[in-house]
N, C-alpha and C positions, 0 to 999 in steps of 0.2 A: 243383564247378568255379565259377569266377567268370564271370558273364555279361558278355561284352564289349559286345554291343549293348544298352546301357542308358542312359537319360537320367540325367545326373549333374550335381551342383553341386560347389562347392569342397570340401566335406567328403567327398563321395563319391569324388572324384578321389584324395584323400589316403588315405582309409580303404581303398578297393578296391585301391590299389597295394600296401599292406602285407598286405592279406588275400590277394592273389594269391601273394605270396612265402611267406606262412604256409602256404598250402594246396598250392601247386605249386612252391615255391622249390627243393626238393630235386631235382625232375625238371629244372627249368630250369637250375640251376647244374651238375648232373651232366653234362648234354649240353654246356653252355657250356665246361666244362673239357676234355671229351673232344675238342671241335672246336678250341678255342683253346689248349689246354695246351702243345703243342709249340712254338707260336709265342711264347707268353709266356716259356717257358724260353729260347728263342733270344734274346729281347729282354733277359733277365737277363744272358746271356753278353756281349752287346754293351755293356750298361751297366757290367759288371764291368771290361772292358778299357779303356773310355773313362775310367772313374773312376780306375783304376790309373795310367794314363798321366798324367792331369790332376794327381792328388794327388802323384805322384812328382816332377813338375815344380815344383809349388808348394812342397812341403816341402824340396826341395833348395835353395831360396833361403835357408832358415833355417840350413841346415847348411854352406853355402858362404859364406865371408867375402870372397871376391874381388868387388870392386866392379864389375868388367867382366863378371861372370857373367850370362848371359841364359838363364833356364829355358825360355823359349819356343823359343829356338834349339836347346837341348839336346833338347827334345821332338821337334822335326821332324828333327833329325839322327839320333837314335837310334831313334825309334819311328814314322817317317813312314808306312811301309807298314801297320803294325798300326793306327795312328791313323786313316788314311783308310779302311781296310777296315771298321773298327768304326763309324766315323761314318756312312759310306754305308749299311752294313748296318742301323744303328740307325734312320736316317731312312726307308729303304725299308720296313723291317719295321714301324715305327710307323705309317706311312701305310696299309700293308696291314691291320694290326690295327685301326686306327681304322675303316676301311670295314667290316671283318668284324664288329666289335663293334657298329657302327651298324646293320648289316643283320640280325644274328642275332636280336635281340628281335622285329623286324618279321616275319621268316619264322616264328619260333616262335609268335607270337600268331595269325598267319594259320592255321597248322596247328592251334593250340589251338581256334580257332573252328570250323574245318571238321570236327574230330574230336570236338567237344563235350567237350573236356577234354584231358588230357595222355596220351591213348592213342596215342602215336606214339613213334618211337625216333630215335636219332641219324642213321641212314641217311636217314630222311624229311627231317630238317632239312638235311643235307648236300645232298640232291637239290634241295631248295627253294632253297638258296643257289646251287647250280650253275645252276639254271634262270633265276635272276635276276641272274647275274653281269654280263651285258651291260647291263642297266638300272642296276645299281649303279655300274658304271664310267661309263656315260653321264651319270648324275646328277651324279657327281663332276666330270666334265669340264665339263658345262654350268654347274654352280654356280660353277666357277672364273671363268667369264666373265660370269655374270649376278648371282648373289647376292653373291659376295665383293667385287667392286668397289662395288656399291651399299652394302653394309655398311661398307666402308672409308670411303666418302664421308660416310655418316651419322655415323660415330664421329668423324671429323675435325671436322664441324660441331658435334657435341655437346661435343667437347673445347674448342673455342673458346667455346662457350656456358657452359662450366664456370667461366670467368673471371668471369661475371656471375651465378654461383650457380645460375641456372635449369637449366643443363646437367647438374648433378649428379643431381637427381631424374629428369630425362629419361633419363639414361644408365642409372640403376638400373632404370627401367622397360623401356628398349630392350633390354638384355641378355637377360632371359628371354623377351621378346616375339619377338626375332629367332631365338633358339634354338628356341622352340616352332614358329615359322613354318617353319624349315628342316626340323625333324623331322616335322611334319605333312605337309609337301610330300613328303618321302621316303616316308612311310607310304602316302600316296595314290598316289604314282608306282609303288611296288612292288606294291601290292595291287589295282590296277586296270589297265585298258588305256589310261588317259589319258596324253596327252603331258605333257612337262615343264611347260609353261606352263599347261595346264589344271589340273594338280595344284597348281601354285603358286597359281592363282586360287582353287581350292577351299580351300587352306590359309589364304589371306587371309580368305576368307568365314567359315571356322570360327573364326578368331581374332577377327574383328570381332563375331560374334554372341555371344561369351561372353568378352570381352576380359579383364576384371578377374579372374574366377575362374581363367582359364587362366594369365595372367601371375602371379597370386598364388601358385598352387600350384607353378608352375615355379620361381619364386624361392625358395619354401620348400624344394623338393626340392634345389636347389643349396646352400642353407644347411645342410641336414641332411648332405649329402655332404661339404661342406667341414669341418664339425665333426668328422665321423668321420675324415676324412683328417688333420686337425690332431692329433687324439688319438693316432692310430697313429704319425704321423711325429715328434711331439715327444719321445717316449720315447727313441729312439736319439740324437736331437739333443742333448737335455739331458745324457745320459750322456757323449757325446763332448765337449761343451763343459766339463763338470766335470773330466774326466780331463785335457784339454788345459791348462786354466788352472791346475789344481792342480800339474801337472808343471812348468809355466813358472815358477810362484811359488817352487817348491822350489830353482830355480837350478842344478839338476843336468843335465848334458848328456845322459847315457844315458837317464834317465827321460823327458826331453823327446823324444828320438828315438822311444822306445817309445810315448809319448803320441801323437806324430804318426802313427805306424803304426796305432795303435788308432783314432785319430780318422778316418783315411782309410777304414778298414774300416767303421766305424759310419756314416759319411756315405754310403758306397756302399750299405749296407743301407737307409739312409734313402731314397735315390733309388729303389732297387728297390721298397720298400714303397709309396712315394708313387705311382709310375707304375703298378704292378700294381693297387693299390687303386683308383686312378682309373679304370682300364679296367673293373674288376669292378663298382664302385659305379655306373658310368655306366649299367649295366643298369637300375638303380632309376629313373633319370630317363627312359630311353627307354620302359620299360614304362608309366610314368606318362603319357607323351605318347601311347602307344598307346591307353590308356583314354580319353584326351581325343578321339583320332581316332575311335574306335568310337562314343563317346557322341555326337559331333557328327553322325556318319553316321546314328545312330539318330534324332536329331531330324529329319533331312531325309528318311530313307527308311522309318522305322518297321519295321525288320526284325523286331524281337521280336513286334510285333503280327501280322505276316504269319505268323510261325512258330507263334504260338498258334492262329491260324485253321487252319493246316495240321494241327496236332496234334489239334484238335477234330474235323476232318474224318476223320482217320485213326482216331480212337477211335470215331466214329460208325459207320464202316464195320465 
């Protein structure tokens, strides 16, 4: 198993993240898909209907030569019920999945620490999530009124500063710093009896004490995730664009209609891959932040030292 309570530096944060998935990734992901699988499939269904309505409306403009034709009006006249249902379902399910995906690695790592490894099952994780449901919802609600407005104001200021160049590097630093701050706050809030603002204060303290290693590894993890997402999403996109432009250049009507249909299917696949991959790969980032959280607690609490003393006492007896 990977020792969670361990003092780490930049290299350790990166190496231990991949070591964790190398050793326990199968158990982590198996339980992830058991718990999240049905919701991810529902999300795919909503994406399909939204994409179908959208691309039908867009492509109909190429097929209809009437200058007064309005594809948006057609969209609402013929598919209003399906469109609203799919859109509302997509938004609500995305919000639910985001909270579940955010909380899952936190509960998993907590059980991983308590069981000294992955000797627990899906039911234990579900029970852990159920027990923390109130705190998860409360964290989300409070953050809407505390962190989100503060972040919005900060980025407006940084946006104005970007016009004099200095805002650009500050924004590059602020993005991973704020992401790490929110995640560390969530870890502390769910794993302790601390109130929201106490956990926020602890997260600020953790970040200040090891600012550059934490910001650096968080930025690097974002880059790794984006590179992987780009690789997977570019394949269907390139195929779709090649088919579309080659058909348009041929000047034939029927092939163009076929190309539009194929393009719509491939773009839907692209959206599905991008969204699902983003949810799945986000686990990489949150586990990385979890290692930062446990490492900073180790600096403050010396849990591993106390554990070694207890072990020595047990062996002596």
